C-alpha angles and dihedrals in degrees: 000000000000116000117191114241112256090212110109089346137125116233112268096245095048092047094052092043092050093051095046093046093049093049091049094048094049092046092052093047096050094041086060091048092049094048091053094054135066113274112232119228092211115115113222113226132186111278119224113204124194118196120209134179114267135169109271112161095206089058098044111142095003122127111221139164125203118193108229127234094254091061092043091055092047090053100046093123096036129093125245094262091062093046093050097045093049099045109029139046091250115118115228117204109208123194092202139305108318091003131111119307123192132183131240104197112193092343096306131128126274092258090055091069113080121201122201128188112199089325099319115116108231095192112114113243086214100053099015094222142085128237100226092194090070097056113086116214087217090072096062136057103197130031121188136164130218110203125214114315092011089073092072091079086069104034143314126265099054097118089168101032148275130275110208122202117191136179126208139179139216110235090195093059117110101174132344140144147181132211125189128185126178143173127195149166121306094032094297121169127183127188125177135168139179127186121184133176148140140097140266091296103044135020130184128197124186123184131176140170142188123195127180135167137170084210092198101147123159126240141170110251109217095175095073126039149162124226121240104235092212102046103018089230122142115255111208116202125232108230138182126236096242128180091023105112120137138195126192132175136164148167131216120192122186132181121190116194131188102199091167135006090259102042138064126194118198126190121188136176124183120188122180138172126195124186121176144154119230114228122231123259118264092250093055109107099175121117127265094267096064133074095014109177122198128179127189127186138179128189130194117188117175118176135180121189131181125190126189121190113207129183093270105002142054121211120201121187121183135177129173149121141244108207119180126185118191136184129183131185133184112190146158126221117226122186114246096012139072119276114279108236110211097175130010116177133169132184140178120199125177139177119197112198136201117176135175123189127179126185117193122189110206086179140327088282102043131049139163126209118196119186137178129175137174125201124192108200124192131177130184111183125177126180120188111189121191115272091001144097117273113253134191147110140249113205138160128198133182118213123190129184134186128186142176124196124188116194125190135183108201091187137332091290106041129057134163141175138192127201134192123191131184123192130195109198118187091339094310121107122222124222114270114289109213133179135178133189138183134190129191131189105196098187131062096242090059092217093119120062143177123202143170142175142189127200148161121219141183130205118195122216114261120246089254089054089055106034112016113133117252106022108015114141115208090184094067117129124224115262111250122200137187116196139181131191130193123179148162136188150154135224131179147149114235119180093335091314115122117205137169137173131180133182121195130182124193141183128192135177115198119192123201093019108191117232132168114228133179118259131210088250090068101253133091125253132188121243136180114247113210096238145340121197119206127185142149152126131276120198121187128177140162145173132192137173145105128290112191102308095338121100113204136187124181128177130169143175132203123188136185112193131185118184108174132185111234096173125130113263111267093211140349092278097051107125097169100091112106093014133120114264115255122274095010114120117219093212130034136160142175137188132192120196118186121184126178135176126175103321097337127093137180129193127190120191120192127181134177134192127183123224119300127206120228096200131061090234093058092229123172100197100118142010088266093063102064140029110217125234118266142185120216124202125188124180129197124188121185145176127201123211119194119206115179104296096345133078137207123201120192116195134183117197124196110194122197088013096192095042094247117192107222148141131206093193131029117275096001113110123212126214126264125227111337139166143218133188119206132188118196124191120192120189 
């Protein structure tokens, strides 16, 4: 039976009572507001948005991906890792169902993908990365990606790219809501709600979720075996994923205010708690009472944003924080005595943000964007091993960044922009960080385009890289990257059929790549590799329209990724030079097919990853050296029921439709075929 971790955690009764009371209070308030206003006779229907390529001078030369509204609706109860892996060329490395999930954007490391939420950087200053499994899609309205050099318009350091999460509101809304409830395999329960209301001067949005799973699926363990004495064949045991339950819940409150006709004030607060057990590795043959791992996390993210719209300029001022509290325990249970705590670690990391952005339009063809932001990062990390002295570090660092971007449309077919950024990290300034992009539409209909960009980028070591005990290396150099993008594409609407296709190629050379390697002393330590070269192709295409009474929407991605070690050999036996970096697939693809007719809808999601090496030498000597290719198929079938001005949607999801046996990381099994049933109520 799963027991939530008391570390950094409200008692169960108080937590449930708080959530129920808050939902009830908000419901009563907005019911009163709704009753006092005129009830519209307009029926709200699901909006289908199709994004096409258009001439925007500020985006000239940049490669970007925006996940459309169809995919966002299909993934309402999913986390960000599922949405990204199913709809973009980004590879998501999952450590198991409900466990950590990190991104490899264009063959780079997890810390090279930056994630921003309405201007707040969600990357931990301690680890430098984001766990995509902890971000619910339900808490965001728009998800977009800036690839490679295009990320510099947001911030530096994203050698792979930036994932942008944005929230919006409907100023015409008076009162609306959504409730979702789901059950699934392995004792999974999902609960979501959203309540919105207001008028043209003030809008409020409240969202919450609760997610729990025993997560005790069965699997065949092919990394340990017995031998049949009669036949000599290997006998692989069927095991259960024990001690792997998880529980997550969160609340997002937003207020949108219109104090004047030219200004908007937005206040947001996002609280989230994650509590999960970490399953054992496949090679672990100890019993269920040993090596029990438990991880607990809390996040507090307040944000205030003010926008002022002038005659020619727009001023945006933001301030906020990303505070993360983490606890980790490794323990053994012994009958008759208290639990033996092997490791007990706690950490608090925080980023306090102040950002100013000003866009000035000299004319329709010329604009200037000036931006300045200041981050105050602080980390307090404490590790208490059994029978040892507590170790840790307490460090603060101030990071400042300034940028100017000039964008010019020379005519209705040619646009270009140049950007210059300067960072001051811990009191030390980096060399200038420039980028330039150009976009050309050679034909009069502007459906076909050519584009390209060049940029330089820097990624600073994380505070763990520098100060972690044991193993931190304060002599690490910043990673320096040069990147180039070249792309082409076409979009059009032909007889009510919307179609688009885009092909992008990229090259990047990253000097001083940071990698953690084992030491003779028994712990790991980060080093600078001389160089890593990444390059590849990204193909995206989609088509949507209506055929007789059938609405269809198809979108797919295909990626070829090379991420090659160009370091000097560390010794005479080093076979890693010239090889693909571990866990990065060379080929990947995904396809989403959505069909709807009358009140019925069907969605098929297909993903593919080629083999991935687990060693830097790319050996194939044993089962531990390579993760085999796999195809993943998920199917969703739904039925909508309309009642007056409300709507029910009943959905059945079949995940891993063909019961594929696969792993995305070494020694962490993934579940076979499983199911979930979801009921959605919109009012």
